[in-house]
Structures are given as C-alpha cells and as structure tokens.
N, C-alpha and C positions, 0 to 999 in steps of 0.2 A: 598446521595456521587457523588462525580464527580467518570465518568469514568474512568481509566488507560488511555484512549484517550484523555479525557480532562486535566487530570495530566499533560499530554505530551504535549497539543497545549498551554497549560498555562504556560508551560517554566520550572514546578516544576518534570519531570521525563526529563531523557537526551532520544534523540532519534537519528539518524541517515536522517536527515530531504534532500528529493529527491524536491520538489519542496513544493510553497506554495500559493496561492493567499484569497483574503479576505474572501473566504467560506469555503476552506478546504485544507487541507493538506495532502504529498504524506510523509511516513516514510520506510521504507527498515525493513521487520520485521523481529523480535533476533530470531526468534527461524524458520528461513526458510525453507520450502520442497524444496528449489534450490536454488541457487544464485540469488540474483536480485530481490525475495521476496519481492514486495513491496505494502502497504495497504495506498487505497485510502481513508481519512475520515472528514465528514463534521465538521467545527469546532463548528455546534450547534448538542447540544448532542440530537440524537432522538435514539430512542432503534430499533426499526424497519426500515427497506426500504421503506415498504411501508404506512409507516406512515407519511413519506415525503411529504411536495406538489412541486407539480407538477413542479416550479421554481429549486427547490434546486435539486430534483431529478435526471433533465435533466443536469443541471449544476456538480452534481456528476460525472454522465453519459460521457459529455466531458471534466471534468480534466481527467476523470480515461482513456480513449482513448488517450489522451495528452500524459499522464504518460506511459502507453504501451508503445506508439508509440517510446517516447523515450529510454523505456528500452528495445526496440525489437533490436534497433539501438546499443545498448552498450553490452548487453549479448545473448552471441551468443547461438540460441534456434530453433525449429520449426515455434514456434508461442506464443503467450502470451495469456494464458489462466483465469477466471476471474471467480472468484465464491464469490457468498457473503453467509454466513451461518450464525453470528452473535451469536449464541449459548453462545463463551466462554466472549464472552464482551459486556455487555448491549448498546452499542452505534452503529453505521451504520457505516460501514466499507465495502472496498470493497479490496478481494484481488487481485491483479496481480503476474501469478507466471509464471516467462517464462518456457515451456516446450521442451523438446525432449522425453517423456516417457507418458502414463499416470499415472503413478506411483507416477509423480512429482505433481500432483494432491487431491493426497487422506489422504493428512496432520499425514502421518505415521511414512515418510521418512524422517528425517531431515536432512539437513547438516550443519557444522561447520563454522564459519567467523571468525577471528579475528578480534579487533576493529581496526588494521589501512585497513583487508580486508574494513570492514562498509564502512568506513570512504572516501575509495579511489572509489567505486564503487558508494556514493552516490553521488561525485562529479562528477565521470563521466555522471552516470546517468542523474545528473542535467545541463550541459553541453550538450546531445542531446536534450534538450525540445524544442520547436521549438519557 
C-alpha cells in the first residue's frame, strides 16, 4: 500500500507544496511543531533513510538545505532544525523546523494554522527559493 507521502506526490491527497523537482518534494507539515514546519520527501518510496543510495541521499540533503535556506528567509527564527525520525510514516522524510526554543523540536507542542495561512506561507517560502 502506498504511503501517505506517495499519495500526496501522486496528487491523490492535497498538500501545501513549497518546492518540487524531479526527485523530491517539500510540503508544509499540516500538524506543525512551529509555523513553517516543512517536510522534504524523495518521490521514490523508500522506508529508511540509510537504505537510500548515495546519490539520492546526497540529493535529499541538498534539496533540504535549499528549502531550509528559503524557510529561514521567510519565517523569523533563531535557526532551522532538522530531524529524520521516520517511525510515523514508512517513507523517508526530513523535517525542517524553524526553532526559537528547544521545545520546537520535541513533537509534543503543536501550532494551528488556518488553510489560508498555510497557502500564504507555502507561497512565501517558495518565493524565497534561490
């Protein structure tokens, strides 16, 4: 069965897309730790990050770096944190989280945004991509 991320990539489920190329997609997390919490996902469904071949792994890191740079230009924060956990969805993904406090990385405190806030934020981050 296809992961939720594969279903988003295939257009079967809606998302707030920030960036996309031939191999990767970046979307806003709909249950964010902080405003701007973004997920970078390879289009190829692979369960574990270290099962990726070197080229795809390095490509994901470069893609994530580019998105993080745009995110930091868009959302005021002290830095962008990165986490790869992968237990909740069996499809590699990198969390990029604007940080002002260590609590922002704990996945216990969530923020709520309205649909129009997600849409505006996704467009703003996209516009800051180099």
